[in-house]
C-alpha positions in Angstrom: 208.7 83.5 -44.7 208.8 81.0 -47.5 206.5 78.7 -49.4 207.7 75.2 -50.1 206.9 73.7 -53.5 207.6 70.3 -54.9 205.2 68.6 -52.5 201.4 69.0 -52.1 201.7 68.8 -48.4 202.2 72.0 -46.4 204.4 71.2 -43.4 206.6 72.9 -40.8 210.2 71.7 -41.2 213.1 71.9 -38.8 214.9 74.5 -40.8 212.2 77.0 -41.3 208.5 77.8 -40.6 206.7 77.7 -44.0 204.0 80.0 -45.2 200.7 78.3 -44.4 198.1 79.0 -47.1 194.6 79.9 -46.0 192.3 79.8 -48.9 189.9 82.7 -49.2 186.9 82.4 -51.6 186.2 86.1 -51.0 189.6 87.2 -52.3 190.0 84.4 -54.8 193.5 83.6 -53.8 195.4 82.0 -50.9 196.5 84.3 -48.1 199.9 83.8 -46.5 201.0 84.5 -43.0 204.5 85.8 -43.3 207.0 85.0 -40.5 209.6 87.4 -39.3 212.6 88.2 -41.6 215.1 87.1 -39.1 213.9 83.5 -39.4 215.6 83.3 -42.8 218.9 84.4 -41.3 218.5 81.9 -38.5 217.6 79.3 -41.1 220.8 79.9 -43.0 222.9 79.5 -39.9 221.1 76.3 -38.9 221.4 74.8 -42.4 225.1 74.8 -42.1 224.9 71.9 -39.7 222.0 70.1 -41.3 222.2 66.3 -41.8 223.3 64.7 -45.0 219.6 64.1 -45.9 219.3 67.8 -46.8 222.4 67.8 -49.1 220.3 67.2 -52.3 217.7 69.9 -51.6 218.0 73.3 -53.4 215.9 76.4 -53.4 214.6 78.8 -56.0 213.4 82.0 -54.4 210.7 84.3 -55.6 211.0 87.9 -54.4 207.9 89.9 -55.3 205.0 91.8 -53.8 202.5 89.4 -52.1 200.7 92.1 -50.0 199.2 95.5 -50.8 197.9 96.9 -54.0 200.4 94.9 -56.2 199.9 91.5 -54.6 198.6 90.1 -57.9 202.2 90.3 -59.2 203.5 87.9 -56.6 200.6 85.5 -56.7 200.5 85.2 -60.5 204.3 84.5 -60.5 203.9 82.0 -57.6 201.6 79.7 -59.5 203.6 80.0 -62.7 206.8 78.8 -60.8 204.8 76.0 -59.1 203.7 74.9 -62.5 207.3 74.9 -63.8 208.4 72.8 -60.8 205.6 70.3 -61.5 206.3 70.1 -65.2 210.0 69.6 -64.5 209.3 66.9 -61.9 211.9 68.5 -59.6 211.2 67.1 -56.2 214.6 68.2 -55.1 213.8 71.9 -55.4 211.8 74.0 -53.0 210.1 77.3 -53.8 210.8 80.0 -51.3 208.3 82.8 -51.9 209.3 86.1 -50.2 207.2 89.3 -50.0 209.2 92.3 -50.9 207.8 94.3 -48.0 206.2 97.0 -50.3 209.4 99.2 -50.2 212.8 99.2 -51.7 214.6 99.0 -48.4 212.6 96.1 -47.2 213.3 94.3 -50.5 217.0 94.9 -50.0 216.9 93.5 -46.5 215.1 90.4 -47.6 217.6 89.9 -50.5 220.4 90.1 -47.9 218.7 87.4 -45.9 218.3 85.2 -49.0 222.0 85.6 -49.7 222.7 83.9 -46.3 220.7 80.8 -47.2 223.1 78.3 -48.8 220.3 76.4 -50.4 219.1 79.3 -52.5 220.7 78.9 -55.9 218.6 81.3 -58.1 216.2 84.2 -57.3 213.4 85.3 -59.5 212.0 88.8 -59.0 209.1 91.0 -60.1 208.1 94.5 -59.3 210.1 97.8 -59.1 211.3 97.2 -55.5 212.4 93.6 -56.0 214.3 94.3 -59.1 216.2 97.4 -57.9 220.0 97.8 -58.0 220.1 97.5 -54.3 218.5 94.1 -54.4 220.9 93.0 -57.2 223.9 94.0 -55.0 222.5 92.5 -51.8 222.2 89.0 -53.4 226.0 88.9 -53.9 226.8 86.1 -56.4 223.3 84.5 -56.5 221.9 84.7 -60.0 218.8 87.0 -60.3 216.3 86.7 -63.1 214.3 90.0 -63.3 210.9 89.3 -65.0 208.9 92.1 -66.5 209.7 95.8 -67.2 209.7 97.7 -64.0 212.1 100.5 -65.1 215.1 98.7 -63.6 218.3 97.8 -65.4 220.6 94.8 -64.8 223.5 96.6 -63.0 225.3 93.6 -61.3 227.1 90.7 -62.9 224.6 88.3 -61.3 221.5 90.1 -62.7 219.7 89.2 -65.9 216.7 91.0 -67.3 214.0 89.2 -69.3 213.4 92.4 -71.3 214.5 93.9 -74.5 217.3 96.3 -73.8 215.6 99.1 -75.7 212.1 98.7 -74.3 212.1 101.9 -72.3 213.4 103.8 -75.3 210.7 102.3 -77.5 208.1 103.4 -75.0 209.4 106.9 -75.0 209.5 107.1 -78.8 205.9 105.8 -79.1 204.5 108.2 -76.5 206.3 111.1 -78.1 204.9 110.2 -81.5 201.4 109.6 -80.1 201.3 112.3 -77.4 197.9 113.5 -78.2 196.2 110.2 -78.7 197.3 106.7 -77.7 199.2 106.2 -74.4 201.8 103.4 -74.2 202.7 101.8 -70.9 204.7 98.9 -69.5 203.8 95.7 -67.6 202.4 97.7 -64.6 199.6 99.0 -66.9 198.6 95.4 -67.6 197.7 94.7 -64.0 194.1 94.4 -62.8 194.7 97.1 -60.3 195.5 99.6 -63.1 192.4 98.7 -65.0 190.2 99.2 -62.0 191.5 102.8 -61.7 190.8 103.7 -65.4 187.4 104.8 -66.7 188.4 104.4 -70.3 191.0 102.0 -71.6 190.4 102.6 -75.3 193.5 104.6 -76.0 195.9 102.7 -73.7 198.4 100.2 -75.1 200.8 97.9 -73.2 204.3 97.2 -74.6 205.7 94.0 -73.1 208.0 91.1 -73.6 205.3 88.9 -72.0 203.0 86.6 -74.0 199.3 85.9 -73.2 198.8 82.3 -72.1 197.0 80.0 -74.4 194.0 77.9 -73.3 196.2 74.8 -72.5 198.5 76.8 -70.3 195.5 78.5 -68.5 194.1 75.0 -67.7 197.3 73.7 -66.3 197.9 76.9 -64.4 194.4 76.8 -62.9 195.0 73.2 -61.7 197.7 74.3 -59.3 195.3 75.2 -56.5 191.7 75.8 -55.4 191.5 79.6 -55.8 194.2 80.3 -58.4 193.8 83.7 -60.1 193.8 83.8 -63.9 197.3 83.9 -65.3 198.3 87.4 -66.3 200.6 88.7 -69.1 203.8 87.7 -67.3 202.7 84.2 -66.2 204.2 82.5 -69.3 207.5 84.5 -69.0 207.7 83.7 -65.3 207.2 80.0 -66.2 210.0 80.3 -68.8 212.3 82.0 -66.3 211.6 79.2 -63.7 212.3 76.5 -66.2 215.6 78.2 -67.2 216.6 78.5 -63.6 215.8 74.9 -62.9 218.0 73.8 -65.9 220.8 76.0 -64.6 220.6 74.6 -61.1 220.9 71.1 -62.6 224.0 71.9 -64.7 227.4 70.4 -63.9 228.8 73.9 -63.2 227.5 76.8 -61.2 224.1 78.2 -61.9 225.4 81.7 -62.7 227.7 80.5 -65.5 224.9 78.3 -66.9 222.5 81.2 -67.1 225.1 83.3 -68.9 225.5 80.6 -71.5 221.8 79.6 -71.7 220.1 79.2 -75.1 216.6 78.2 -73.9 213.5 77.8 -76.0 210.4 78.7 -74.1 206.8 79.8 -74.5 207.9 83.4 -74.9 210.6 82.6 -77.4 214.3 81.7 -77.4 216.1 83.1 -74.4 219.8 84.1 -74.5 221.4 86.9 -72.6 223.8 89.5 -74.0 226.8 90.7 -72.2 224.8 93.6 -70.7 222.5 91.1 -69.0 219.5 91.8 -71.2 217.5 89.2 -73.1 219.1 89.2 -76.6 216.7 89.8 -79.4 213.7 89.6 -77.1 210.4 89.6 -78.9 208.2 92.7 -78.0 204.4 92.8 -78.2 201.8 95.6 -78.2 198.6 94.9 -76.5 195.3 96.8 -76.3 192.2 96.3 -74.1 188.9 94.9 -75.4 185.5 96.2 -74.5 185.5 93.6 -71.7 188.7 95.2 -70.4 190.8 92.2 -71.3 194.2 92.3 -73.0 194.4 91.4 -76.6 197.5 91.5 -78.9 197.7 94.2 -81.5 201.1 93.3 -82.9 203.0 90.3 -81.5 205.8 90.3 -82.0 206.6 93.7 -83.4 208.3 93.3 -86.7 
């Protein structure tokens, strides 16, 4: 139920069966055959007795939708984390990509399984189900970095939101003021699936803490595989979150304390967390859609 990163070779290890990518030109992205949830639990138990050779290995987990209508969320994040691992040259860190099961309860069960894996040091999550309060609690003391605005608040001491604390209020205010004309939405409205369901995007705006990737980032991102989807609005923020997590995992203390004290400069801006778990002074951008149905910044950041 996991994908290993840090090596170009896909292999089946003694501790867990990996996700084996099957490249599909038709779908334009790799498909993953997910193994049963209980394998992660068995993995955690087995790892307790692993040889000393595994002592230096750590895992960063990515909990997000990889199947169904919102699969693009998971796959875009997956390649962004892969790129972060490559840029950081962290061969001692594996990426464990876990599908959220397309429901809140499934996401909670998979978070509980991740909490039993002693190698998982930080979890990144995207999507409404994977960022829920239940998932935050299920992870116990494992730090959780919630990427994107999915209507969920950081409610546990281990949870951190890469969002402005007032983003939902800003959306409400804008929609109240523009009720008869422009409609403002969150990161879900930036997804390709949303665009396909809309006949007219002229009066739709997206309010997000994400930054559109520049050409250099797009090229490096595309080089991560054969059928890599174009990076979306949250790709750069996911990359920043992964780099932040990797730095925390490398700190002399525990990762949770390191994330609380972080002062990291990333593509999306400087990242620090307030005591409530939100990104302090997070930059907010407004995006519109072009005639080609692509996102373009209207005001970024909002002054």
